[in-house]
C-alpha positions as CSV (number, residue, x, y, z in Angstrom):
1,M,40.2,293.9,225.2
2,S,38.6,292.1,222.2
3,E,40.9,294.1,219.9
4,V,44.0,293.0,221.6
5,S,42.9,289.4,221.5
6,G,42.2,289.5,217.8
7,T,45.6,291.0,217.1
8,A,47.3,288.2,219.0
9,I,45.4,285.6,217.0
10,T,46.3,287.2,213.8
11,F,50.0,287.4,214.7
12,E,49.9,283.7,215.7
13,R,48.4,282.7,212.4
14,K,51.0,284.6,210.5
15,G,53.8,282.9,212.4
16,Y,52.3,279.5,211.8
17,G,52.1,280.3,208.0
18,R,55.7,281.3,207.9
19,G,56.8,278.1,209.7
20,L,54.8,276.0,207.4
21,I,56.4,277.7,204.4
22,L,59.9,277.3,205.8
23,G,59.3,273.6,206.5
24,L,58.0,273.0,203.0
25,T,61.1,274.8,201.6
26,M,63.5,272.6,203.6
27,A,61.6,269.5,202.5
28,E,61.9,270.4,198.9
29,T,65.6,271.1,199.3
30,M,66.2,267.7,200.9
31,L,64.3,266.0,198.1
32,L,66.5,267.9,195.6
33,L,69.6,266.7,197.3
34,V,68.4,263.1,197.4
35,F,67.6,263.3,193.7
36,C,71.1,264.6,193.0
37,L,72.7,261.8,195.0
38,L,70.6,259.2,193.1
39,L,71.7,260.7,189.8
40,A,75.4,260.5,190.9
41,A,75.1,257.0,192.2
42,G,73.5,255.9,188.9
43,A,76.4,257.4,187.0
44,V,78.9,255.6,189.2
45,I,77.1,252.3,188.9
46,A,76.9,252.8,185.1
47,K,80.6,253.5,184.8
48,T,81.5,250.5,187.0
49,K,79.3,248.2,184.9
50,K,81.0,249.6,181.8
51,E,84.5,249.0,183.2
52,A,83.5,245.5,184.3
53,A,82.2,244.7,180.9
54,A,85.4,246.0,179.3
55,A,87.5,243.9,181.7
56,Q,85.5,240.8,181.0
57,K,85.8,241.4,177.3
58,I,89.6,241.7,177.6
59,A,89.7,238.5,179.7
60,Q,87.7,236.7,177.2
61,S,90.0,237.9,174.5
62,L,93.1,236.7,176.4
63,N,91.6,233.4,177.0
64,E,90.7,233.1,173.4
65,N,94.3,234.0,172.4
66,A,95.7,231.5,174.9
67,R,93.4,228.8,173.5
68,K,94.5,229.6,170.0
69,L,98.2,229.5,171.0
70,D,97.7,226.2,172.7
71,E,96.0,224.8,169.6
72,E,98.9,226.2,167.5
73,N,101.5,224.5,169.7
74,K,99.7,221.2,169.5
75,R,99.5,221.6,165.7
76,L,103.2,222.4,165.4
77,L,104.1,219.5,167.7
78,A,102.0,217.2,165.7
79,Q,103.7,218.3,162.5
80,L,107.2,217.9,164.2
81,N,106.3,214.4,165.3
82,A,105.0,213.7,161.8
83,M,108.3,214.8,160.3
84,V,110.4,212.8,162.8
85,K,108.3,209.7,163.1
86,P,108.9,208.3,159.6
87,A,112.7,208.2,160.4
88,S,112.4,206.8,163.9
89,R,109.0,205.1,163.7
90,R,108.1,206.7,167.1
91,N,107.2,210.0,168.7
92,V,110.0,212.0,170.2
93,P,109.6,212.7,174.0
94,D,110.3,216.2,175.2
95,Q,113.4,215.2,177.2
96,E,114.9,213.5,174.2
97,W,114.1,216.5,172.1
98,R,116.0,218.8,174.5
99,E,119.0,216.5,174.4
100,L,119.0,216.6,170.6
101,V,118.9,220.4,170.8
102,R,121.9,220.4,173.3
103,A,123.8,218.0,171.1
104,K,123.3,220.3,168.1
105,E,124.5,223.3,170.0
106,A,127.6,221.3,171.2
107,A,128.3,220.3,167.6
108,E,128.1,223.9,166.5
109,A,130.5,224.9,169.3
110,I,133.0,222.3,168.2
111,K,132.9,223.5,164.6
112,K,133.5,227.1,165.7
113,V,136.9,226.1,167.2
114,G,137.9,224.5,163.9
115,L,137.4,220.8,164.7
116,T,135.3,218.3,163.1
117,L,133.2,215.9,165.2
118,E,135.5,213.0,164.4
119,E,138.6,215.1,165.5
120,A,136.8,216.1,168.7
121,V,136.0,212.5,169.6
122,K,139.6,211.4,168.8
123,S,141.0,214.2,171.0
124,A,138.7,213.7,173.9
125,P,141.0,211.3,175.9
126,A,143.9,213.8,175.7
127,A,141.6,216.6,176.7
128,K,140.4,214.5,179.7
129,V,144.0,214.0,180.8
130,L,144.8,217.7,180.6
131,S,141.6,218.5,182.6
132,D,142.3,216.0,185.3
133,N,145.8,217.6,185.8
134,D,144.4,221.2,185.8
135,V,146.2,222.2,182.6
136,D,144.6,225.1,180.9
137,V,144.9,226.2,177.3
138,D,147.9,228.5,177.8
139,Q,149.8,225.9,179.8
140,A,149.1,223.3,177.1
141,K,150.4,225.7,174.4
142,A,153.6,226.2,176.5
143,M,154.0,222.5,176.9
144,I,153.7,222.0,173.2
145,E,156.6,224.3,172.6
146,K,158.7,222.4,175.1
147,M,157.7,219.1,173.6
148,K,158.9,220.3,170.2
149,V,162.4,221.0,171.7
150,L,162.4,217.6,173.4
151,R,161.3,215.9,170.2
152,E,164.2,217.6,168.4
153,L,166.6,216.3,171.0
154,G,165.2,212.8,170.7
155,Y,163.5,212.6,174.1
156,V,159.9,212.1,172.8
157,G,158.7,208.8,171.3
158,T,162.1,207.0,171.7
159,G,161.2,204.9,174.7
160,K,163.2,207.0,177.2
161,T,161.9,207.2,180.7
162,S,161.2,210.3,182.8
163,K,164.4,209.6,184.7
164,D,166.4,209.9,181.5
165,L,164.8,213.2,180.9
166,A,165.4,214.4,184.4
167,D,169.1,213.4,184.1
168,A,169.4,215.3,180.8
169,L,167.9,218.4,182.3
170,K,170.1,218.2,185.4
171,K,173.2,217.8,183.1
172,A,172.1,220.8,181.0
173,R,171.5,222.9,184.1
174,N,175.0,222.0,185.5
175,E,176.6,222.9,182.2
176,A,174.8,226.2,182.1
177,S,175.9,226.9,185.7
178,A,179.5,226.1,184.8
179,D,179.5,228.6,182.0
180,K,178.6,231.6,184.1
181,P,179.8,232.9,187.5
182,H,177.9,231.9,190.6
183,D,175.0,234.1,191.5
184,W,175.0,234.6,195.3
185,P,171.8,235.6,197.1
186,P,171.8,239.2,198.6
187,I,172.3,239.8,202.3
188,I,169.5,241.8,204.1
189,S,171.0,244.1,206.7
190,L,168.7,245.6,209.3
191,S,170.8,248.4,210.9
192,E,170.1,250.9,213.6
193,L,170.9,253.5,211.0
194,D,167.7,252.5,209.2
195,G,165.5,252.5,212.3
196,Y,165.9,248.9,213.4
197,N,166.6,249.8,217.0
198,F,167.1,247.8,220.2
199,D,167.3,249.4,223.7
200,T,170.8,249.4,225.1
201,G,171.7,245.9,226.3
202,S,168.2,244.5,225.4
203,A,167.0,241.9,222.9
204,E,163.3,242.9,223.1
205,L,161.7,244.2,219.9
206,S,159.7,247.4,219.8
207,G,156.3,247.5,218.1
208,G,157.7,249.4,215.1
209,F,160.6,246.9,214.7
210,K,158.1,244.0,214.7
211,T,156.0,245.7,212.0
212,K,159.0,246.2,209.8
213,L,160.0,242.6,210.2
214,R,156.5,241.4,209.2
215,Q,156.6,243.6,206.1
216,M,160.1,242.3,205.3
217,S,159.0,238.6,205.4
218,K,157.7,238.6,201.9
219,T,161.0,240.0,200.6
220,I,162.9,237.3,202.5
221,A,160.6,234.5,201.2
222,G,161.0,235.8,197.6
223,I,164.8,235.8,197.8
224,A,164.9,232.3,199.3
225,T,162.4,230.9,196.8
226,S,164.1,232.4,193.7
227,Y,167.4,230.9,194.7
228,G,165.9,227.5,195.6
229,V,167.3,227.5,199.2
230,D,165.6,226.4,202.4
231,V,167.7,227.8,205.3
232,I,167.5,231.4,206.6
233,E,170.2,232.6,208.9
234,V,169.5,235.5,211.3
235,I,172.8,236.9,212.6
236,G,173.0,239.4,215.4
237,H,175.9,241.9,215.4
238,T,176.9,244.5,218.1
239,D,179.5,247.3,218.4
240,E,182.5,247.0,220.7
241,Q,181.1,248.7,223.8
242,A,181.8,246.5,226.7
243,M,178.8,244.9,228.6
244,S,178.4,245.5,232.3
245,G,176.8,242.2,233.2
246,D,178.5,240.0,235.7
247,S,176.8,236.7,234.9
248,S,174.8,235.2,232.1
249,N,171.8,232.8,232.1
250,M,172.1,232.1,228.4
251,D,173.1,228.5,228.8
252,R,170.0,227.7,230.9
253,G,167.6,230.1,229.2
254,L,168.1,229.5,225.5
255,Q,166.0,226.4,225.1
256,P,163.0,227.7,227.1
257,V,163.0,230.9,225.1
258,L,163.3,229.0,221.7
259,A,160.4,226.7,222.8
260,R,158.4,229.9,223.7
261,K,158.0,228.8,227.3
262,M,159.7,232.0,228.5
263,D,159.9,235.6,227.0
264,I,163.1,236.9,225.4
265,G,163.3,239.5,228.2
266,T,164.3,236.7,230.6
267,L,167.6,236.3,228.9
268,H,170.5,238.2,230.5
269,P,173.7,238.0,228.3
270,A,176.9,239.1,229.9
271,D,178.8,239.9,226.8
272,N,178.3,241.1,223.2
273,A,178.4,237.6,221.7
274,G,175.5,236.6,224.0
275,L,173.6,239.9,223.2
276,G,174.0,239.3,219.5
277,L,172.6,235.8,219.9
278,A,169.7,237.0,222.0
279,R,168.7,239.6,219.5
280,A,168.9,237.1,216.6
281,I,166.6,234.8,218.6
282,S,164.2,237.6,219.1
283,V,164.0,238.3,215.4
284,T,163.8,234.6,214.6
285,G,160.7,234.3,216.8
286,I,158.8,236.9,214.7
287,L,159.9,235.4,211.3
288,R,158.8,231.9,212.3
289,D,155.2,233.2,212.7
290,M,155.1,234.6,209.2
291,P,153.0,232.4,206.8
292,E,155.3,233.4,203.9
293,L,158.2,231.7,205.7
294,K,156.5,228.4,206.6
295,G,158.7,225.5,205.5
296,F,162.0,227.3,205.8
297,T,164.5,226.6,208.6
298,I,165.3,229.8,210.4
299,L,168.5,229.7,212.5
300,P,169.6,232.4,215.0
301,M,173.4,233.1,215.1
302,S,175.7,235.7,216.7
303,G,178.5,237.6,215.2
304,G,179.0,239.5,218.4
305,Q,181.4,242.5,217.9
306,L,183.8,240.6,215.7
307,I,182.5,241.3,212.2
308,L,182.4,244.8,210.6
309,P,179.8,245.8,207.9
310,G,181.1,244.4,204.7
311,D,182.3,241.1,206.2
312,R,185.6,242.3,207.5
313,L,187.0,241.2,210.8
314,T,187.4,244.0,213.4
315,D,190.9,245.1,214.6
316,G,189.4,246.3,218.0
317,A,190.0,250.0,217.2
318,Q,186.3,251.0,217.3
319,A,185.5,250.7,221.0
320,G,182.7,253.3,221.0
321,D,179.0,253.8,220.1
322,V,178.7,252.8,216.4
323,K,175.1,252.5,215.2
324,A,176.1,251.0,211.8
325,R,177.7,248.0,213.6
326,R,174.6,247.3,215.7
327,R,172.6,245.3,213.1
328,I,170.7,242.1,212.2
329,E,171.8,240.4,209.0
330,I,169.6,237.9,207.2
331,R,171.2,235.4,204.8
332,V,169.8,232.5,202.9
333,R,171.5,229.3,201.9
334,Q,170.9,225.7,200.9
335,R,170.7,223.1,203.7
336,S,173.9,221.1,204.3
337,R,173.6,217.5,202.9
338,E,176.3,216.1,205.2
339,T,175.4,213.1,207.3
340,D,174.7,213.8,211.0
341,I,177.6,212.9,213.2
342,G,176.6,211.1,216.5
343,L,178.0,212.2,219.8
344,V,181.0,210.1,220.8
345,P,181.0,209.4,224.6
346,V,184.0,210.8,226.4
347,P,185.7,208.2,228.6
348,K,185.9,209.0,232.3
349,L,189.4,209.6,233.6
């Protein structure tokens, strides 16, 4: 029994010794780790201090450079004032100095275009007049060439008025027109052969027809402008197929349709003359909305079935379906200058 007890005590002592050794080993390891961390922290702190010292040194250097530059600027400004002061007996403010610099730049720009300062001052009123009238350099050059011609003809510097010049130009224009044949503006024909279609017996425009008319408006405006006219005539033509309508509301319906109080589809012509007029009114309504044609008078008219293509009067022999005759013609002309004639009351019988 005593032997077993001794063995147990010995075993317990050995276990205690092993545990003590293990604990000491772990403590040494922890101390080693702490030591390593302290070394690393010291290195980081040293590096940070070194970088901070370098940054501080750079900042001090920059401040020193800025101080030196400021002192240099003050020194140069003092020298400049010393140079200018004897002539003006005073220091030159910064604003005045900037104005002097701008004046010098302006003088150099004037010299580059081949003018002296005296010539620029002398020409300033003329330049101001041209600027106020939005005349650029190219327009001024063109005007100079025209002035040379007028000077040769004695219309510059002779006391003649602008009316004298206008009369001379009008006379020259009339003489030039008399020497050459009259140039008539072209006629624009929108035929069913070219896709400008109306439904049978109808004056309403299809979407495609409206699009083509809007595209055509610039061409019409260009012709009218180039010929100096202000009236655009829209003439509706038909073929000689007889209409089947019994009665017409054209007399009552024209004004409401022209005033856009009613649609074009409300018109019911009973003959080809009325159908041609209704179609001309329909086209006129589109053209009046075009910005390019603002300021022009657009008049709807009807040729009915009477006029063949080529401005020939029909002999009534073509009584069938002829697409070439179903067309809209657009013509331009100058407005009539005749005095309006008042209506004379008809005496009652």
